[in-house]
C-alpha positions as CSV (number, residue, x, y, z in Angstrom):
1,M,5.7,118.3,-13.3
2,Q,6.5,115.7,-10.6
3,N,7.9,115.4,-7.1
4,H,10.3,112.5,-6.6
5,Y,10.0,111.3,-3.1
6,F,12.6,109.7,-0.8
7,N,12.5,108.1,2.6
8,E,14.4,109.0,5.8
9,Q,17.6,107.3,4.5
10,G,17.3,109.2,1.2
11,H,16.2,106.2,-0.8
12,Y,13.9,107.0,-3.7
13,T,10.4,105.7,-3.0
14,Y,8.1,107.0,-5.8
15,S,7.2,110.0,-8.0
16,G,3.9,111.9,-7.9
17,Y,2.1,115.0,-9.2
18,A,3.7,118.3,-8.1
19,N,1.8,121.6,-7.8
20,P,3.9,124.0,-9.9
21,D,2.9,126.9,-7.6
22,N,4.5,125.2,-4.5
23,L,8.0,124.1,-3.5
24,P,8.4,120.3,-3.2
25,P,8.0,118.9,0.3
26,L,11.1,118.2,2.5
27,N,11.1,114.5,1.5
28,A,11.0,115.2,-2.3
29,T,12.8,116.9,-5.1
30,R,11.8,118.0,-8.6
31,E,15.0,116.4,-10.1
32,A,14.1,113.0,-11.5
33,P,16.4,110.1,-10.7
34,E,17.8,108.0,-13.6
35,Q,17.0,104.3,-13.8
36,R,20.1,102.2,-13.6
37,E,20.3,98.5,-13.6
38,R,21.1,97.0,-10.1
39,M,21.4,100.5,-8.8
40,H,19.0,102.5,-6.6
41,P,18.8,106.3,-6.4
42,K,19.6,107.9,-3.1
43,W,19.1,111.6,-2.4
44,N,22.1,113.2,-0.6
45,G,20.4,116.6,-0.1
46,E,21.7,118.1,-3.3
47,A,21.6,115.4,-6.0
48,W,20.8,111.8,-6.6
49,R,23.7,109.4,-6.1
50,Y,23.4,105.7,-6.9
51,V,23.9,102.8,-4.5
52,Q,24.2,99.2,-5.4
53,D,20.9,97.4,-5.1
54,M,21.4,93.7,-4.4
55,R,17.9,93.0,-3.1
56,G,16.9,89.4,-3.9
57,T,20.5,88.2,-4.3
58,V,20.9,84.7,-2.8
59,Y,24.2,83.9,-1.1
60,Y,25.5,81.0,1.0
61,L,27.7,81.0,4.1
62,P,30.4,78.5,4.8
63,D,28.0,76.4,7.0
64,G,25.8,75.9,3.9
65,S,23.0,78.2,5.1
66,E,21.1,80.1,2.4
67,H,20.4,83.8,2.8
68,T,18.7,86.5,0.6
69,I,19.7,90.2,0.7
70,A,16.6,92.2,1.6
71,E,17.9,95.7,2.1
72,I,18.7,98.2,-0.7
73,E,22.3,98.7,0.4
74,G,22.7,95.2,1.6
75,Q,26.2,93.8,1.2
76,L,27.5,90.3,0.9
77,P,29.3,89.1,4.0
78,E,33.1,88.6,3.5
79,D,32.8,84.8,3.7
80,A,29.7,84.5,1.5
81,S,29.5,82.7,-1.8
82,L,27.0,83.1,-4.6
83,T,27.3,79.4,-5.4
84,K,25.7,76.7,-3.2
85,P,28.4,74.7,-1.5
86,E,28.6,71.0,-2.1
87,P,27.6,69.1,1.0
88,P,30.5,67.4,2.8
89,E,31.2,63.8,2.0
90,P,29.7,61.6,4.8
91,T,32.1,60.1,7.3
92,E,32.5,56.3,7.5
93,A,30.5,56.4,10.7
94,E,27.6,58.3,8.9
95,K,27.7,55.8,6.0
96,A,27.6,52.9,8.5
97,Q,24.6,54.5,10.3
98,Q,22.8,54.9,7.0
99,R,23.5,51.3,6.0
100,I,22.3,50.1,9.5
101,A,19.0,51.8,8.9
102,E,18.7,50.2,5.5
103,V,19.6,46.7,6.9
104,Q,17.0,47.1,9.7
105,S,14.4,48.0,7.1
106,L,15.3,44.9,5.1
107,L,15.1,42.7,8.2
108,T,11.6,44.1,8.9
109,A,10.5,43.4,5.3
110,N,12.0,39.9,5.6
111,D,10.0,39.3,8.8
112,L,6.8,40.4,7.1
113,A,7.5,38.2,4.1
114,S,7.8,35.2,6.4
115,V,4.4,35.6,8.0
116,R,2.3,33.8,5.2
117,P,4.6,30.7,5.0
118,L,4.7,30.5,8.8
119,R,0.9,30.8,9.1
120,A,0.6,27.9,6.6
121,K,3.1,25.8,8.5
122,L,1.2,26.4,11.8
123,A,-2.1,25.5,10.1
124,G,-0.6,22.3,8.7
125,T,-1.2,23.4,5.1
126,S,2.4,24.4,4.1
127,T,3.8,23.2,0.9
128,D,7.4,22.7,-0.3
129,F,7.2,26.3,-1.6
130,D,6.5,27.6,1.9
131,D,9.4,25.6,3.4
132,N,11.8,26.8,0.7
133,R,10.6,30.4,1.1
134,L,11.2,30.2,4.9
135,A,14.7,28.8,4.4
136,E,15.5,31.5,1.8
137,L,14.3,34.3,4.1
138,E,16.2,32.8,7.1
139,E,19.4,32.7,5.0
140,Q,18.9,36.4,4.0
141,A,18.2,37.4,7.6
142,Q,21.3,35.7,8.9
143,A,23.4,37.5,6.3
144,L,21.8,40.8,7.2
145,R,22.3,40.2,10.9
146,A,26.0,39.4,10.3
147,E,26.3,42.7,8.4
148,L,24.7,44.5,11.3
149,V,27.4,43.1,13.6
150,T,30.2,44.3,11.3
151,L,28.5,47.8,10.9
152,S,28.1,48.2,14.6
153,A,31.8,47.9,15.1
154,V,32.3,51.0,12.8
155,V,29.8,53.2,14.6
């Protein structure tokens, strides 16, 4: 024989040994609850009724934030979705900002690549390769700087 315990809200918590000579405590009944998928037993004072159990359900709000239902009788908000929303397409200004960051990174790499040939030129040990490399890097830098001017007008 078992007692089937419930909490203050009537939600089933556990089952345990019952002394057959005693009545069940006030927070238990001898009537066993059924196991139902995605449902949770709740004692109403006379019988078990079954409430939807959505604990662990992940949902998304229109702002893209992710939430998980933690309560037994937790409900989905009206504006919730079970599928993750696609992020909005970036605006032209956001795309320009991203490209500006990329161009600035390329300019930094360009500057670093020019250090060795410049050092050789200063030391008087440069070769045609060093001169050609510096000319190539300067051409790339000019193109990147021109692109930055164009992008800055968009932002």
